[in-house]
N, C-alpha and C positions, 0 to 999 in steps of 0.2 A: 500676811505672807508666809508662805511655807518655807520650811529650812532649806528644802533643795532649791527653791527659786532664790532666796538669799545667797546660797552658796553659789550658784551659777552666776548670779549678779556680780558678786564680789571677785570671784575668778576672771570673769569677763574684764572687769576694771583692771585688774592685775595684768592680764594678758595684753590689754590695749596699752598699757603703761610701758611693759616690757618692750612691746612691738615698736612703739614710738620711741623709746630709747635706742633700741637696735637700729632702726631706721635713721635716727639722727646719727648714731655712732658710724653707720656704713657711709652716710653722706659725707660726714666731716673726714673719714679716712680716704674716701675716693678724692674729695677736694685736696686734701694734703698730698696724696700721691700725685695728683695732676700738678700741683705747684711745685712739688719736689722735682718731677720730670722737667718742668719748664726751666726752673732753677739750674738743673744739671746741664740742659741742652744749651743755655746761655753761658754757663761757666766752660763748657767745650769751646763755643764760640770764642770766649775769651782767650783760651788757651790757643786757638787757631791764629788770633790776630797777634798775639805775642810770638808765635812761631813766624808770622810774616814779617814782624819787625826784625827777628832774628835773620831771616833770609835776605831781606833788604841790606841789612848791615853787611852781611857776608859777601852780597854781590858788590857792594861799593869797595870792599877791601880787596876782591879779585880783580875789579878793574885797576885799582891802584897798583897792585903786584904785576899786572900784565903790562901796564905802561912802564914800570920800572924795569922789568926782567925781559918781557916779550915770550915767555915760556908758554906753549901751548896748554900745558895742565890747567892754567888759569881760565882758559877759554872753555876747556871741559867743564870746570867747576861752576863757571857763570851759566852755562847750558843748564846744569843740574839745578842750580839755585832758581834759575828762571821757570824751569818746569815745576819745581816745588811751589814757587809763588803763585803760578797759574793754577795749580791744583788745590792750593789751600784757598784761593779766593773763589774756586768753583765750589768746593766744599762749604764755605760761608754762604754763598748764595743759594745754593741747593738745599741747605738745612732747613727743616720745618720752624726752627726757632729764629731763623734769619730773615723773616719776611718783614720785620720792622726795620731792617738795615739795608734794603735792596738799594735804596736810592745812594747810600753812602757806598755801598760795595760797587754799584756800577760807576759811581764817579771815581772810586779808587782804581777800578779796572780800566778806565779811559786814561787815567794818569799813568798806570803800569804799562799800558800799550806804548805811550809815547817814551817812558823811560827805557822799555826794552828796545825800541826802535833806535834810540840815541845810543844804546849800549852796543847794538849790532853795528851801527855807524862808526862808532869809536873803534870797535874790534877791526872793522875793515881798513879805517884809517891808519891805524897804528902800523899796519904792514907796509904803507907807502909814505906816511909822513908822520914821524913821531911827535913832532912838535904840535902839529896840528890836532892830533888825537889828544894830546895833553891839554891843549887850549879848550877843545870840545869838553872834556871831562870836568875841568875845573871851572869852565864857563857855564855854558848852557844847561849841560847835565846836572851839574851841582846846584845850580838855581832852581831847576825843576825839582831836585830832589829835597832840597832845604825849604824852598818856600811853597811848594805845591804837595808833593808826595808825602813827606814826613808830617806835615799838619793834618793831610787827609787821615793818614793811619792813626795818628793821635786822637784825631777826633772820634773815629771808630772805637779806638781801644778805651777812650773815656766814656763814650756813651754805654758800652757794654759794661764797663766798670761801675758806672752809676745805676744802670739798670739791675746789675747783679746785687748791689748794696740795697736797693730799694725793694727788691724781689725777696731778699732774706729777711729784711725787717718786715715786710708784709706777712711772709709765711710765719715768722715768730709770733707776729701779733695775732694771726688768725688761729695758730695752734694754741696759744693762751686762752683765747676767747672760746675755743671749742672745748678745750679741758674744762673751763669754767661752766659752759653750758651743760656739758655731760655730767659734772659734779652736781650742778643745780637740779638737773632731771633725775639723776640717781637718788639724791636726798628726798626730792618730792615724792617719787615713786615709792621710796622706802616708808616715808611718813604715812602716805596714803594707805599702803599695805598694812602697816601697823593699826591705823585707825579702822580700817575695815575689819581687820582680824579681831580686835577687841570688840567691835559692835557684834560680829558673828559670834565669839565666845559668849558674850553676854546674853544673846538672844537663844543660845543653845543651854547654858548652864543655869540660867534662872529657872525655867520650867522643869529641867532636870533635876535640880535640887529639891524643888517643891515635890516633884514625884517621887524621890527617892525618900522623903521626910514622911509622907502620907504612907508609903508602902512599909516603912519601918515601923508606924504606929500600928499597922495591921498585923505584921508579923510579931511584935512584942506585946500586943494588947491581949493576951489570953485568948488568941485565935478566935477574935470577934469578926465573924464574915458578914456582919451587918454594916460595917462602914463602907464609905465611898471615896473615891479620889475625885476632888473637884479642881479642874483646871478648865478656865474659859477660853483659852487660846484655840484657834481654828487650823493650827498646823499639825505635824506630825506628832507632837506631843499631847495635843489635845486628843487626837485619834487613838493614840497609846493608852491615855487614861480611860478613854470610853470603851476599849476594848479590854483593859484590865478590870472595868467594873463588870462587864459582861462575864468575864471569867470567874470572878468571885461569886456572881450570882449562879453560874452553872456550878461552881464548886460547893455552894451552900445546898443546892438541890441534891448533887451527888452524896455529900456526906449525910443528908437526911434518908436518902435509900440505902447507903451503907448501914447504918443504924438499924433499919428495919430488916434488912437482909441478915445481919449478924446474929439476930436472936433465932432466925430460921436455921442458919448453919449450926448452931451449937445443938439444937435439937435433933437435927438429921445426922450430926457426927455420932451421938450417943447411940442412935439405932444402927448406924453403919459398923461400929465398933463391935456390937454383938454378932452381926452377920459375918464379920471377918473371922471370928473365933471358930465358928462352925466350918467355914471354907478351909481353915487350916488343918482341921482333923481329917477332912476328906482327901486333901492334898497330900498328906502324910501315907495314907493306904495306897493310893495310886503310885507315889513314888517308889515305893518297896516294890510293887509288882513289876514295873517297868524296869527296875534294875535287874531282876531274874531274868526277864525276857533278852535285856540287852546282852548278858553274859553268855548265853546260850547262842545268841546270833554272832557274837564275836568268836566263838570256838568253831562255828561251822564256817565262818568267814576265812579263818587261818587253813583249815582242811582244803577248802576250794582254791586257796592261794598256792599251795603245794601242788594240788593237781594241775592247775593251769600253767604253773612254772615248767612242770614236766612235759606237758603237751607243747609247751612253747619253744623248749629245746629240741623236741623231735621235729617239730615244724620248721626250725632253723636249720636243721641238719638235712631235711628233705628238700628245703629250698635250695641248699648249697648243691645237693646232687641234681636237682632239676637244672639249675644254672649251668652245671658242668656238662649235663646230658645235651643240652641245648647248644652249648658252645661246641661239643664234639660232633653234633649233627651239622651245624655250621661249618666247622672244619671239614667235615667229610665232603660236603657239598662243594667247598672252595676246592678240595682236592680232586674232586670227579671234574669240576670245571677246568682246573689246570692241566689234568690229565687228557680232557678232550682237547684242549688247546694244544698241548704237546703233540697229541697224535695227528691233530691237523697240520702242525708245523712240519713234522716228520714227512707227512705225506707231499706237502709243498716241497721239502728239500728233495725227496724222490724225483717229483716232477722235474725240479731244476736240474737234477743230476742227469736225467734223461735228455733235457734240452742242451745241457752242456755236452753230452756225449755226441749228439747230432750235430752241435756246432763244431766239435773237433773233427768230426768226420769230414764235414764241409770244408773246414780250413785244411785238412790233410789233402783233399782233392785239389784245393785251390792252389796250395804250395807246389803239388806236383806238376800242375798245369805251368805255374810260374817258372819251374825249373826248366820244363820243355822249352818255353818261349825263350828263357835266357840262353838256351843252346842255340836255337835259331838266330837270336841276336848275335851270338859270338861268330856264327858262321858268316853272317851278313858283314860283320865288321871286318873279318878276314879278307872277304870280296872286296869290301870298299878299300882296304888297305893296298891290296894287289893293284887295283885300279889306280890308286894314288901313286903308286911306285911307277906304273907304267906312264901315267901322265907326267910325273917328273922327268922321266927318261926321255919322252917325247919333247917336252919343253926345252931340255938341254940340247938335244939335236937341233930344235928350231933356233935356239940362241947362236948354235955353232954355224948353221947354214946363214943366219941374218949377219954374222960377222963376216962371212965370206963375201956376201953381198955388198958389203960396204955402206956407203951413205944411203943406198936405197933400201936396205933391210934394217933401218934403225927403228922404223915403226913396228915392224914384225918382231923385231928383238924385244921392245918394250912388252908387247903382249904375250910373248913367250916367257918373259920374267914374270908378269903377273899370273900366268897359268901356272909357273913353277911354284910361286907362293901360295897359290890356292891349293896346289897339290900337297905342299909341306904342311899347310893348316889342316887340309883334310885327313893327312896321315896322322897328324897329332891328336886331332878330335877323335879319330877312329881308335888310336891307342887308349885315350881316356875312356871311350865307350867300352873297349875290351877289358880294361881293368875293372871298371865298374861293375861289367856283368860278371866277371870272376869273383868279385866280393858278394855279388848277389847270389851266385850259385853256391858259394861257401855258407852264406847265412841260409840259404834254402835248405841244405843239407842238415844243418844245425836245427832249424825249426822243424823239419820232418821227423828228427830223432826227439825233439821235445814233444812233439805232437803225439808220438807213439806212447812216450812215457805218461802224458796227460791222458790218453785214452785208457791205459791200463789202471791208472789211479781212479779214473771215473767209474770204470766198470767195478773195481773193488768198493768204492763209495756207494754205488747202487746196491750193492749186495748188503752192505752194512746197513743202509737205511731202510731196505725191506725187512731185515731181521729186527731193526729196532721199531719199525710199525707192528710187527706182530707182537713183540714185548709189550709195547703201549697198549695194545688191543687187550691183551690179558690183564695188565695193570688197571685199565679202565673198567673192566668187567669187576675186578675184584673190589675197587673203590666203589663202584655202584651198590655192590651187595653190601659193603660196610655202611654205606650211607643210608641205604634202606633200614637197616637194622637199627642203626643209631637214631634215625627219626622215629622208629616205633618205640624205642627206649624213651626218647625225650617226651614223646606224647603221653606215654604211660606215666612218666615222672610228673609232668604238669597236671595230669588228672589227680594223682595221689596229692600233689601239693595243694591243688584246690580242695580235695576232701579234707585234708588235714587243716586248711585254713577255716573251712566252714565249722569243722569241730571246735578248733580253737576259738572262733567267734561265739559259737554257742556257749562254749564254757566260760567266756568272758562275759556274755551277757548274763549267765547264771550267777557268776560270781559277783557281777555289779549288781545284779538284784538283790543278792544276799548283803553285799556291802550296804546298798540303799536301805534294806530292811534294818540293818544293825545300826546305821547311822540315824535312820528315823527314830528307831528305838531309843538310841542315845540321846537324840534331840528331846524325845517325849519325855525321857527321864530327867534330862536337864531342865526342860521347861517345867516339869512337875515341881522340881527342886526350886526352880526360880519362882513358881507360883506360890509355893509354901513359904519361901522367902518374902514374896510379895505380900502374901497374907499377913506374915508378922510385921512387915512394914506398914501394910494398910492399918493394922491394929494400932501401932505406934502412931502413924499419921492421924488416925481418927481421935486419938487421945490429945495428940498436938493440936488438931483442929479445933477441938473442944475448947482447949486452953486459948489457942488464937481468938476464937470467937468471942470468948470473955474478955480478953485484952483488947480486941476491936471495939466491943461495946464500951469499954472504958475510955478508949481514946475518942470515940465518937461523941460521947458525953463531954468531953472538953471543949468541942466547937460550939459557939453560941450561934444558932440558926434561927 
């Protein structure tokens, strides 16, 4: 059986043991939790029954207190305790742990119903006949409480107490048994693990020690490559021994080939050493010639650097001039555009001034017509005022005549009075219109004066606008001339900048070519120096190679093949 299979088998047994122990532990813990929950529930039921006893005792005391004093506080206390008794009994019946006591609880509920009915009867009877209520309390009610109710409650209490004691004892016994089982399972799993571990270690260490012993014999036995490791097992160690035997056989062949090759290397190293000496002398001559060429190329490169720097400075200044000329041309174009816009705006102002002049003339004519109409309205109001005065006078005369007529002239007097009122209202309205027309005439005269002033200002503005248009025309012509000349300067400057750039680029290429030549010469000189050094190293290496070949032959002869 292979080591891998043994290891998997042992680990599987250990895992199964651990899983079994864990499952048993989980099951035991779950049972303990369930039993503890049941015990807790029954202990709570026990507390409820004790509370029920306490409420019954309190109810009996309240009944006696009510019989003695008749205070209504005792009645309220009895009602509260009856509600508490009913709630407690309902809690016991509805508890999931009270299913075993349903018959006792139902019996107790029936008895409590009778006791509560007697209590209510006693309370109602106390208000009518105290003696009868006392007889009921110490008679039937006491008999029911002592002989039926109290024994039923005691029976339930004792039953719960016995069940709680038995359940505690059962839980303790099961806990001890579970602990014992877990201890036994843990010890058994540990013993099985130790035994399986020992078996696995022995199956691994025994062939490993044998393999180590035979490999030590090969290593310390004067490099004897003819020995073989002999392990009969069919597992990984047997495969390792077979692979090692193949490795030793391959190593034996390699050592034999190295022995033959080392003799050839020694002979070739001596020939190579002689060729390296001749190459060294040739490399020295080439290195001296290349050093002279490199010095001349370096001087030429420095001269070209100074020329290129001067040309670059001129190019930078010319670039600045070109940028400034371009900016000036752009600025001239901007000025020309702004001058054109200004000229256009001034022409628009002139047109608007002419339009304003025409509008002012029309306003002057309209105001003159308005003044004439106001005069006509004034004349009409004067006429209306006179008519109103005549009407008022006629109404007064009519009223006098109506008064003379007596009873027959009352209707005519009323009409005459209304006509008089209308005449007075017409006179008042006519006076308001006359005042308004007077104000309109005054404002009209002021408006006519203002219009004349505006006409004079508009005429002056039109003259100034015309003069400004002529000046803007001359400015625009001058700006266009400047813009054209500036554009020509910018174009010539750009062309000069382009020519200088090409010259600088050509100079840089020449300079770069010189640098490349100088660099290549330096590299060739350095390579020649390196070749010279390499030739010396080759000579030393050839000598060392000869020595190493001889040492290799000595080492190869140490192996037994």
